[in-house]
VOMINU-442651 format. One record per residue (C-alpha): residue number from 1; residue in three letters; chain; y, z, x. Coordinates in Angstrom, 3 decimals. Example, Ala and Ser with C-alpha at 12.3 -4.5 7.8 and 13.67 -1.06 7.14 Angstrom:
2
{nr: 1&rest: ALA&kette: A&v: -4.500&w: 7.800&u: 12.300}
{nr: 2&rest: SER&kette: A&v: -1.060&w: 7.140&u: 13.670}
end
This chain:
267
{nr: 1&rest: UNK&kette: A&v: 86.917&w: 105.922&u: 101.371}
{nr: 2&rest: UNK&kette: A&v: 90.431&w: 106.288&u: 99.974}
{nr: 3&rest: UNK&kette: A&v: 91.174&w: 105.661&u: 96.293}
{nr: 4&rest: UNK&kette: A&v: 94.467&w: 104.290&u: 94.953}
{nr: 5&rest: UNK&kette: A&v: 95.809&w: 104.011&u: 91.421}
{nr: 6&rest: UNK&kette: A&v: 98.452&w: 101.362&u: 90.650}
{nr: 7&rest: UNK&kette: A&v: 100.331&w: 101.684&u: 87.351}
{nr: 8&rest: UNK&kette: A&v: 102.828&w: 99.005&u: 86.320}
{nr: 9&rest: UNK&kette: A&v: 103.261&w: 97.114&u: 83.069}
{nr: 10&rest: UNK&kette: A&v: 104.017&w: 93.946&u: 85.054}
{nr: 11&rest: UNK&kette: A&v: 100.701&w: 92.275&u: 85.890}
{nr: 12&rest: UNK&kette: A&v: 102.162&w: 90.370&u: 88.832}
{nr: 13&rest: UNK&kette: A&v: 103.470&w: 93.608&u: 90.347}
{nr: 14&rest: UNK&kette: A&v: 99.995&w: 95.163&u: 90.219}
{nr: 15&rest: UNK&kette: A&v: 98.479&w: 92.029&u: 91.745}
{nr: 16&rest: UNK&kette: A&v: 101.033&w: 92.005&u: 94.570}
{nr: 17&rest: UNK&kette: A&v: 100.485&w: 95.669&u: 95.411}
{nr: 18&rest: UNK&kette: A&v: 96.704&w: 95.235&u: 95.325}
{nr: 19&rest: UNK&kette: A&v: 96.917&w: 92.282&u: 97.706}
{nr: 20&rest: UNK&kette: A&v: 99.141&w: 94.224&u: 100.130}
{nr: 21&rest: UNK&kette: A&v: 96.758&w: 97.180&u: 100.144}
{nr: 22&rest: UNK&kette: A&v: 93.659&w: 95.004&u: 100.595}
{nr: 23&rest: UNK&kette: A&v: 95.268&w: 93.109&u: 103.478}
{nr: 24&rest: UNK&kette: A&v: 96.488&w: 96.147&u: 105.401}
{nr: 25&rest: UNK&kette: A&v: 94.194&w: 99.077&u: 104.608}
{nr: 26&rest: UNK&kette: A&v: 90.431&w: 98.546&u: 104.931}
{nr: 27&rest: UNK&kette: A&v: 89.900&w: 102.299&u: 104.505}
{nr: 28&rest: UNK&kette: A&v: 90.842&w: 101.938&u: 100.829}
{nr: 29&rest: UNK&kette: A&v: 87.551&w: 101.607&u: 99.000}
{nr: 30&rest: UNK&kette: A&v: 88.756&w: 101.683&u: 95.391}
{nr: 31&rest: UNK&kette: A&v: 91.893&w: 100.262&u: 93.781}
{nr: 32&rest: UNK&kette: A&v: 92.300&w: 100.653&u: 90.037}
{nr: 33&rest: UNK&kette: A&v: 95.143&w: 99.385&u: 87.854}
{nr: 34&rest: UNK&kette: A&v: 96.834&w: 100.570&u: 84.680}
{nr: 35&rest: UNK&kette: A&v: 99.315&w: 98.768&u: 82.424}
{nr: 36&rest: UNK&kette: A&v: 101.029&w: 101.919&u: 81.135}
{nr: 37&rest: UNK&kette: A&v: 101.322&w: 105.641&u: 81.739}
{nr: 38&rest: UNK&kette: A&v: 98.684&w: 106.562&u: 79.188}
{nr: 39&rest: UNK&kette: A&v: 96.037&w: 104.393&u: 80.830}
{nr: 40&rest: UNK&kette: A&v: 97.188&w: 105.669&u: 84.234}
{nr: 41&rest: UNK&kette: A&v: 96.400&w: 109.242&u: 83.190}
{nr: 42&rest: UNK&kette: A&v: 92.969&w: 108.209&u: 81.931}
{nr: 43&rest: UNK&kette: A&v: 92.209&w: 106.359&u: 85.169}
{nr: 44&rest: UNK&kette: A&v: 93.478&w: 109.272&u: 87.283}
{nr: 45&rest: UNK&kette: A&v: 91.227&w: 111.701&u: 85.437}
{nr: 46&rest: UNK&kette: A&v: 88.282&w: 109.389&u: 85.995}
{nr: 47&rest: UNK&kette: A&v: 88.624&w: 108.360&u: 89.645}
{nr: 48&rest: UNK&kette: A&v: 90.722&w: 111.224&u: 91.161}
{nr: 49&rest: UNK&kette: A&v: 92.922&w: 108.949&u: 93.323}
{nr: 50&rest: UNK&kette: A&v: 94.267&w: 109.963&u: 96.724}
{nr: 51&rest: UNK&kette: A&v: 97.456&w: 107.979&u: 96.047}
{nr: 52&rest: UNK&kette: A&v: 99.127&w: 106.962&u: 92.788}
{nr: 53&rest: UNK&kette: A&v: 101.733&w: 104.179&u: 92.866}
{nr: 54&rest: UNK&kette: A&v: 103.649&w: 104.460&u: 89.601}
{nr: 55&rest: UNK&kette: A&v: 106.353&w: 102.306&u: 88.070}
{nr: 56&rest: UNK&kette: A&v: 108.886&w: 104.617&u: 86.427}
{nr: 57&rest: UNK&kette: A&v: 109.685&w: 102.337&u: 83.491}
{nr: 58&rest: UNK&kette: A&v: 106.386&w: 102.030&u: 81.592}
{nr: 59&rest: UNK&kette: A&v: 105.522&w: 102.074&u: 77.877}
{nr: 60&rest: UNK&kette: A&v: 103.816&w: 104.949&u: 76.030}
{nr: 61&rest: UNK&kette: A&v: 104.189&w: 107.436&u: 78.890}
{nr: 62&rest: UNK&kette: A&v: 106.750&w: 106.736&u: 81.605}
{nr: 63&rest: UNK&kette: A&v: 105.969&w: 107.010&u: 85.306}
{nr: 64&rest: UNK&kette: A&v: 107.777&w: 110.325&u: 85.763}
{nr: 65&rest: UNK&kette: A&v: 105.765&w: 112.064&u: 83.069}
{nr: 66&rest: UNK&kette: A&v: 102.545&w: 110.413&u: 84.230}
{nr: 67&rest: UNK&kette: A&v: 103.279&w: 111.628&u: 87.757}
{nr: 68&rest: UNK&kette: A&v: 103.827&w: 115.191&u: 86.588}
{nr: 69&rest: UNK&kette: A&v: 100.535&w: 115.220&u: 84.728}
{nr: 70&rest: UNK&kette: A&v: 98.638&w: 113.606&u: 87.597}
{nr: 71&rest: UNK&kette: A&v: 99.978&w: 116.204&u: 90.046}
{nr: 72&rest: UNK&kette: A&v: 98.956&w: 118.959&u: 87.659}
{nr: 73&rest: UNK&kette: A&v: 95.474&w: 117.469&u: 87.387}
{nr: 74&rest: UNK&kette: A&v: 95.099&w: 116.449&u: 91.055}
{nr: 75&rest: UNK&kette: A&v: 97.542&w: 118.466&u: 93.222}
{nr: 76&rest: UNK&kette: A&v: 96.454&w: 116.685&u: 96.419}
{nr: 77&rest: UNK&kette: A&v: 97.265&w: 113.220&u: 94.988}
{nr: 78&rest: UNK&kette: A&v: 100.243&w: 111.582&u: 96.719}
{nr: 79&rest: UNK&kette: A&v: 102.753&w: 109.994&u: 94.339}
{nr: 80&rest: UNK&kette: A&v: 104.820&w: 106.885&u: 95.147}
{nr: 81&rest: UNK&kette: A&v: 107.359&w: 105.833&u: 92.525}
{nr: 82&rest: UNK&kette: A&v: 108.613&w: 102.301&u: 91.954}
{nr: 83&rest: UNK&kette: A&v: 111.695&w: 101.391&u: 89.965}
{nr: 84&rest: UNK&kette: A&v: 114.220&w: 98.607&u: 89.591}
{nr: 85&rest: UNK&kette: A&v: 116.936&w: 101.171&u: 88.949}
{nr: 86&rest: UNK&kette: A&v: 118.567&w: 102.691&u: 92.026}
{nr: 87&rest: UNK&kette: A&v: 119.697&w: 105.904&u: 90.358}
{nr: 88&rest: UNK&kette: A&v: 119.828&w: 109.220&u: 92.179}
{nr: 89&rest: UNK&kette: A&v: 118.618&w: 111.191&u: 89.175}
{nr: 90&rest: UNK&kette: A&v: 115.291&w: 109.396&u: 89.388}
{nr: 91&rest: UNK&kette: A&v: 114.959&w: 110.141&u: 93.092}
{nr: 92&rest: UNK&kette: A&v: 115.847&w: 113.795&u: 92.543}
{nr: 93&rest: UNK&kette: A&v: 113.269&w: 114.142&u: 89.792}
{nr: 94&rest: UNK&kette: A&v: 110.670&w: 112.387&u: 91.929}
{nr: 95&rest: UNK&kette: A&v: 111.219&w: 114.785&u: 94.827}
{nr: 96&rest: UNK&kette: A&v: 111.103&w: 117.783&u: 92.487}
{nr: 97&rest: UNK&kette: A&v: 107.491&w: 117.062&u: 91.519}
{nr: 98&rest: UNK&kette: A&v: 106.309&w: 116.286&u: 95.024}
{nr: 99&rest: UNK&kette: A&v: 106.645&w: 112.512&u: 95.258}
{nr: 100&rest: UNK&kette: A&v: 106.056&w: 111.074&u: 98.711}
{nr: 101&rest: UNK&kette: A&v: 108.425&w: 108.133&u: 98.351}
{nr: 102&rest: UNK&kette: A&v: 110.798&w: 106.415&u: 95.960}
{nr: 103&rest: UNK&kette: A&v: 110.728&w: 102.601&u: 96.435}
{nr: 104&rest: UNK&kette: A&v: 112.959&w: 100.061&u: 94.756}
{nr: 105&rest: UNK&kette: A&v: 111.768&w: 96.864&u: 93.096}
{nr: 106&rest: UNK&kette: A&v: 111.423&w: 94.067&u: 93.972}
{nr: 107&rest: UNK&kette: A&v: 109.029&w: 95.775&u: 96.336}
{nr: 108&rest: UNK&kette: A&v: 109.425&w: 95.293&u: 100.072}
{nr: 109&rest: UNK&kette: A&v: 105.950&w: 94.850&u: 101.617}
{nr: 110&rest: UNK&kette: A&v: 106.878&w: 96.505&u: 104.913}
{nr: 111&rest: UNK&kette: A&v: 108.279&w: 99.575&u: 103.165}
{nr: 112&rest: UNK&kette: A&v: 105.109&w: 100.031&u: 101.143}
{nr: 113&rest: UNK&kette: A&v: 102.877&w: 99.532&u: 104.185}
{nr: 114&rest: UNK&kette: A&v: 104.874&w: 102.034&u: 106.234}
{nr: 115&rest: UNK&kette: A&v: 104.747&w: 104.570&u: 103.410}
{nr: 116&rest: UNK&kette: A&v: 100.981&w: 104.288&u: 103.037}
{nr: 117&rest: UNK&kette: A&v: 100.499&w: 104.480&u: 106.802}
{nr: 118&rest: UNK&kette: A&v: 102.478&w: 107.732&u: 106.910}
{nr: 119&rest: UNK&kette: A&v: 100.331&w: 109.187&u: 104.136}
{nr: 120&rest: UNK&kette: A&v: 97.091&w: 108.281&u: 105.913}
{nr: 121&rest: UNK&kette: A&v: 98.381&w: 109.590&u: 109.253}
{nr: 122&rest: UNK&kette: A&v: 99.322&w: 112.873&u: 107.607}
{nr: 123&rest: UNK&kette: A&v: 95.902&w: 113.058&u: 105.972}
{nr: 124&rest: UNK&kette: A&v: 94.212&w: 112.490&u: 109.339}
{nr: 125&rest: UNK&kette: A&v: 96.297&w: 115.260&u: 110.911}
{nr: 126&rest: UNK&kette: A&v: 95.414&w: 117.640&u: 108.096}
{nr: 127&rest: UNK&kette: A&v: 91.718&w: 116.827&u: 108.486}
{nr: 128&rest: UNK&kette: A&v: 91.896&w: 117.475&u: 112.205}
{nr: 129&rest: UNK&kette: A&v: 93.710&w: 120.758&u: 111.592}
{nr: 130&rest: UNK&kette: A&v: 91.001&w: 121.731&u: 109.140}
{nr: 131&rest: UNK&kette: A&v: 88.340&w: 121.092&u: 111.775}
{nr: 132&rest: UNK&kette: A&v: 90.202&w: 123.253&u: 114.273}
{nr: 133&rest: UNK&kette: A&v: 90.545&w: 126.122&u: 111.801}
{nr: 134&rest: UNK&kette: A&v: 86.810&w: 126.320&u: 111.010}
{nr: 135&rest: UNK&kette: A&v: 84.892&w: 126.101&u: 114.306}
{nr: 136&rest: UNK&kette: A&v: 81.979&w: 128.159&u: 112.966}
{nr: 137&rest: UNK&kette: A&v: 81.412&w: 125.732&u: 110.113}
{nr: 138&rest: UNK&kette: A&v: 81.700&w: 122.726&u: 112.402}
{nr: 139&rest: UNK&kette: A&v: 79.400&w: 124.262&u: 115.002}
{nr: 140&rest: UNK&kette: A&v: 76.749&w: 124.652&u: 112.326}
{nr: 141&rest: UNK&kette: A&v: 76.932&w: 120.902&u: 111.718}
{nr: 142&rest: UNK&kette: A&v: 76.377&w: 119.983&u: 115.376}
{nr: 143&rest: UNK&kette: A&v: 73.097&w: 118.186&u: 116.146}
{nr: 144&rest: UNK&kette: A&v: 70.461&w: 120.195&u: 117.965}
{nr: 145&rest: UNK&kette: A&v: 70.316&w: 117.682&u: 120.818}
{nr: 146&rest: UNK&kette: A&v: 74.038&w: 117.818&u: 121.585}
{nr: 147&rest: UNK&kette: A&v: 74.585&w: 117.982&u: 125.332}
{nr: 148&rest: UNK&kette: A&v: 78.150&w: 119.304&u: 125.079}
{nr: 149&rest: UNK&kette: A&v: 79.150&w: 122.979&u: 124.834}
{nr: 150&rest: UNK&kette: A&v: 79.300&w: 124.556&u: 121.404}
{nr: 151&rest: UNK&kette: A&v: 82.623&w: 125.659&u: 119.959}
{nr: 152&rest: UNK&kette: A&v: 84.706&w: 122.650&u: 120.947}
{nr: 153&rest: UNK&kette: A&v: 82.339&w: 119.763&u: 120.274}
{nr: 154&rest: UNK&kette: A&v: 83.343&w: 119.439&u: 116.609}
{nr: 155&rest: UNK&kette: A&v: 87.059&w: 119.472&u: 117.381}
{nr: 156&rest: UNK&kette: A&v: 86.698&w: 116.999&u: 120.216}
{nr: 157&rest: UNK&kette: A&v: 84.578&w: 114.595&u: 118.178}
{nr: 158&rest: UNK&kette: A&v: 87.017&w: 114.767&u: 115.282}
{nr: 159&rest: UNK&kette: A&v: 89.866&w: 113.753&u: 117.566}
{nr: 160&rest: UNK&kette: A&v: 87.737&w: 111.074&u: 119.210}
{nr: 161&rest: UNK&kette: A&v: 86.824&w: 109.309&u: 115.949}
{nr: 162&rest: UNK&kette: A&v: 90.509&w: 109.254&u: 114.975}
{nr: 163&rest: UNK&kette: A&v: 91.313&w: 107.689&u: 118.344}
{nr: 164&rest: UNK&kette: A&v: 88.400&w: 105.256&u: 117.947}
{nr: 165&rest: UNK&kette: A&v: 89.736&w: 104.108&u: 114.583}
{nr: 166&rest: UNK&kette: A&v: 93.137&w: 103.392&u: 116.128}
{nr: 167&rest: UNK&kette: A&v: 91.424&w: 101.500&u: 118.937}
{nr: 168&rest: UNK&kette: A&v: 89.568&w: 99.340&u: 116.383}
{nr: 169&rest: UNK&kette: A&v: 92.761&w: 98.695&u: 114.403}
{nr: 170&rest: UNK&kette: A&v: 94.539&w: 97.502&u: 117.563}
{nr: 171&rest: UNK&kette: A&v: 91.654&w: 95.628&u: 119.234}
{nr: 172&rest: UNK&kette: A&v: 89.591&w: 94.165&u: 116.365}
{nr: 173&rest: UNK&kette: A&v: 89.999&w: 90.689&u: 117.860}
{nr: 174&rest: UNK&kette: A&v: 88.136&w: 91.720&u: 121.030}
{nr: 175&rest: UNK&kette: A&v: 84.389&w: 91.954&u: 121.557}
{nr: 176&rest: UNK&kette: A&v: 84.077&w: 95.640&u: 120.609}
{nr: 177&rest: UNK&kette: A&v: 81.017&w: 97.456&u: 119.305}
{nr: 178&rest: UNK&kette: A&v: 79.971&w: 100.951&u: 118.283}
{nr: 179&rest: UNK&kette: A&v: 77.924&w: 101.223&u: 121.475}
{nr: 180&rest: UNK&kette: A&v: 80.996&w: 100.409&u: 123.552}
{nr: 181&rest: UNK&kette: A&v: 83.025&w: 103.061&u: 121.746}
{nr: 182&rest: UNK&kette: A&v: 80.324&w: 105.685&u: 122.237}
{nr: 183&rest: UNK&kette: A&v: 80.215&w: 104.893&u: 125.954}
{nr: 184&rest: UNK&kette: A&v: 84.026&w: 104.899&u: 126.158}
{nr: 185&rest: UNK&kette: A&v: 84.280&w: 108.374&u: 124.652}
{nr: 186&rest: UNK&kette: A&v: 81.061&w: 109.812&u: 126.106}
{nr: 187&rest: UNK&kette: A&v: 79.438&w: 110.879&u: 122.831}
{nr: 188&rest: UNK&kette: A&v: 75.973&w: 110.581&u: 121.363}
{nr: 189&rest: UNK&kette: A&v: 75.596&w: 107.600&u: 119.040}
{nr: 190&rest: UNK&kette: A&v: 74.183&w: 109.576&u: 116.115}
{nr: 191&rest: UNK&kette: A&v: 76.838&w: 112.262&u: 116.217}
{nr: 192&rest: UNK&kette: A&v: 79.693&w: 109.784&u: 116.567}
{nr: 193&rest: UNK&kette: A&v: 78.446&w: 107.774&u: 113.571}
{nr: 194&rest: UNK&kette: A&v: 77.995&w: 110.926&u: 111.508}
{nr: 195&rest: UNK&kette: A&v: 81.513&w: 112.227&u: 112.104}
{nr: 196&rest: UNK&kette: A&v: 83.119&w: 108.784&u: 111.729}
{nr: 197&rest: UNK&kette: A&v: 81.524&w: 108.373&u: 108.301}
{nr: 198&rest: UNK&kette: A&v: 82.582&w: 111.884&u: 107.284}
{nr: 199&rest: UNK&kette: A&v: 86.184&w: 111.030&u: 108.114}
{nr: 200&rest: UNK&kette: A&v: 86.460&w: 107.466&u: 106.793}
{nr: 201&rest: UNK&kette: A&v: 83.678&w: 107.066&u: 104.252}
{nr: 202&rest: UNK&kette: A&v: 81.970&w: 104.153&u: 106.028}
{nr: 203&rest: UNK&kette: A&v: 80.035&w: 103.709&u: 109.245}
{nr: 204&rest: UNK&kette: A&v: 81.953&w: 102.652&u: 112.333}
{nr: 205&rest: UNK&kette: A&v: 80.145&w: 99.292&u: 112.374}
{nr: 206&rest: UNK&kette: A&v: 81.088&w: 98.611&u: 108.750}
{nr: 207&rest: UNK&kette: A&v: 84.685&w: 99.619&u: 109.452}
{nr: 208&rest: UNK&kette: A&v: 84.930&w: 97.109&u: 112.304}
{nr: 209&rest: UNK&kette: A&v: 83.606&w: 94.371&u: 110.012}
{nr: 210&rest: UNK&kette: A&v: 85.992&w: 95.335&u: 107.215}
{nr: 211&rest: UNK&kette: A&v: 89.037&w: 95.293&u: 109.489}
{nr: 212&rest: UNK&kette: A&v: 88.084&w: 91.910&u: 110.931}
{nr: 213&rest: UNK&kette: A&v: 87.373&w: 90.302&u: 107.565}
{nr: 214&rest: UNK&kette: A&v: 90.613&w: 91.621&u: 106.060}
{nr: 215&rest: UNK&kette: A&v: 92.533&w: 90.163&u: 108.998}
{nr: 216&rest: UNK&kette: A&v: 90.596&w: 86.913&u: 108.664}
{nr: 217&rest: UNK&kette: A&v: 91.725&w: 86.688&u: 105.028}
{nr: 218&rest: UNK&kette: A&v: 95.327&w: 86.978&u: 106.194}
{nr: 219&rest: UNK&kette: A&v: 94.857&w: 84.280&u: 108.828}
{nr: 220&rest: UNK&kette: A&v: 93.084&w: 81.977&u: 106.358}
{nr: 221&rest: UNK&kette: A&v: 96.121&w: 82.179&u: 104.078}
{nr: 222&rest: UNK&kette: A&v: 98.170&w: 80.423&u: 106.768}
{nr: 223&rest: UNK&kette: A&v: 98.195&w: 76.614&u: 106.453}
{nr: 224&rest: UNK&kette: A&v: 98.893&w: 76.360&u: 110.181}
{nr: 225&rest: UNK&kette: A&v: 95.534&w: 77.774&u: 111.297}
{nr: 226&rest: UNK&kette: A&v: 92.123&w: 76.140&u: 111.066}
{nr: 227&rest: UNK&kette: A&v: 89.134&w: 78.094&u: 109.778}
{nr: 228&rest: UNK&kette: A&v: 87.756&w: 78.258&u: 113.322}
{nr: 229&rest: UNK&kette: A&v: 91.060&w: 79.591&u: 114.656}
{nr: 230&rest: UNK&kette: A&v: 91.309&w: 82.175&u: 111.864}
{nr: 231&rest: UNK&kette: A&v: 87.816&w: 83.426&u: 112.688}
{nr: 232&rest: UNK&kette: A&v: 88.487&w: 83.603&u: 116.422}
{nr: 233&rest: UNK&kette: A&v: 91.732&w: 85.519&u: 115.887}
{nr: 234&rest: UNK&kette: A&v: 89.865&w: 88.015&u: 113.702}
{nr: 235&rest: UNK&kette: A&v: 87.221&w: 88.648&u: 116.369}
{nr: 236&rest: UNK&kette: A&v: 84.606&w: 85.989&u: 115.507}
{nr: 237&rest: UNK&kette: A&v: 84.706&w: 83.208&u: 118.136}
{nr: 238&rest: UNK&kette: A&v: 81.354&w: 81.889&u: 116.869}
{nr: 239&rest: UNK&kette: A&v: 82.339&w: 79.980&u: 113.720}
{nr: 240&rest: UNK&kette: A&v: 78.799&w: 79.961&u: 112.313}
{nr: 241&rest: UNK&kette: A&v: 78.507&w: 83.739&u: 112.647}
{nr: 242&rest: UNK&kette: A&v: 81.992&w: 84.131&u: 111.179}
{nr: 243&rest: UNK&kette: A&v: 80.954&w: 82.129&u: 108.120}
{nr: 244&rest: UNK&kette: A&v: 77.785&w: 84.206&u: 107.726}
{nr: 245&rest: UNK&kette: A&v: 79.595&w: 87.567&u: 107.917}
{nr: 246&rest: UNK&kette: A&v: 82.492&w: 86.404&u: 105.743}
{nr: 247&rest: UNK&kette: A&v: 80.170&w: 85.110&u: 103.000}
{nr: 248&rest: UNK&kette: A&v: 78.164&w: 88.337&u: 103.022}
{nr: 249&rest: UNK&kette: A&v: 81.320&w: 90.458&u: 102.742}
{nr: 250&rest: UNK&kette: A&v: 83.449&w: 88.364&u: 100.358}
{nr: 251&rest: UNK&kette: A&v: 80.870&w: 86.285&u: 98.497}
{nr: 252&rest: UNK&kette: A&v: 82.255&w: 82.887&u: 99.517}
{nr: 253&rest: UNK&kette: A&v: 82.585&w: 80.997&u: 102.788}
{nr: 254&rest: UNK&kette: A&v: 85.908&w: 81.014&u: 104.686}
{nr: 255&rest: UNK&kette: A&v: 86.517&w: 77.414&u: 103.619}
{nr: 256&rest: UNK&kette: A&v: 85.839&w: 78.223&u: 99.984}
{nr: 257&rest: UNK&kette: A&v: 88.143&w: 81.248&u: 100.205}
{nr: 258&rest: UNK&kette: A&v: 90.917&w: 79.102&u: 101.666}
{nr: 259&rest: UNK&kette: A&v: 90.455&w: 76.477&u: 98.939}
{nr: 260&rest: UNK&kette: A&v: 90.841&w: 79.198&u: 96.311}
{nr: 261&rest: UNK&kette: A&v: 94.201&w: 80.091&u: 97.840}
{nr: 262&rest: UNK&kette: A&v: 95.639&w: 76.612&u: 98.288}
{nr: 263&rest: UNK&kette: A&v: 94.029&w: 74.711&u: 95.431}
{nr: 264&rest: UNK&kette: A&v: 94.224&w: 77.066&u: 92.474}
{nr: 265&rest: UNK&kette: A&v: 94.021&w: 75.133&u: 89.183}
{nr: 266&rest: UNK&kette: A&v: 97.188&w: 74.909&u: 87.135}
{nr: 267&rest: UNK&kette: A&v: 97.347&w: 76.709&u: 83.808}
end
């Protein structure tokens, strides 16, 4: 699973970014927050994030310096800078140390989502390229009962699981299953599950559930949809089953989750 570090001395900014990431990217398994550059460096050293979203104006150590040190520690970490100051010198410095993007505050949700999507797409392409460059290593990982020719099975499966993930992202509301995907792409169940987990850190079945529940959370935040409608739109037409899966994944029922959103106690 992907890991993301958010560093901003504004608590509300961290909360907003976390909510955006949780709503749009089920493949993110860990999100950690830091209130200043010093804590950001400590967190980065501990969790080795794939992406660091850093506010430039932070106390103790600013975002630029934190970014430089994070890149030195974790060269593969992608840096996204946030700032309320639209100054070219910041952008130029950000590019000079390998920043992926330079986003202005107040943050535009669509811009952040598009930036993260590009990073993940690039990562997927790099992973696929890696599989193509090392056929001997991949062949060694093939199951003994594979009924497809050696040499291209690993590459084909790698491309298939990437396509399967896109299919899930676009069709989560339909009655899809791992068995259906395996039949669609003509692969063995065990091998498909193995490669999917290697790529995305979770089983295909768990990924489907995560995508659906994250979408359900979005639908439940709308006052114009009933709980039953939210569940159906997320791929759970059976409201009782929806409640069971939602409670297991989130810890509360859909109704309780919605009440937390709309009836938060005043300070």
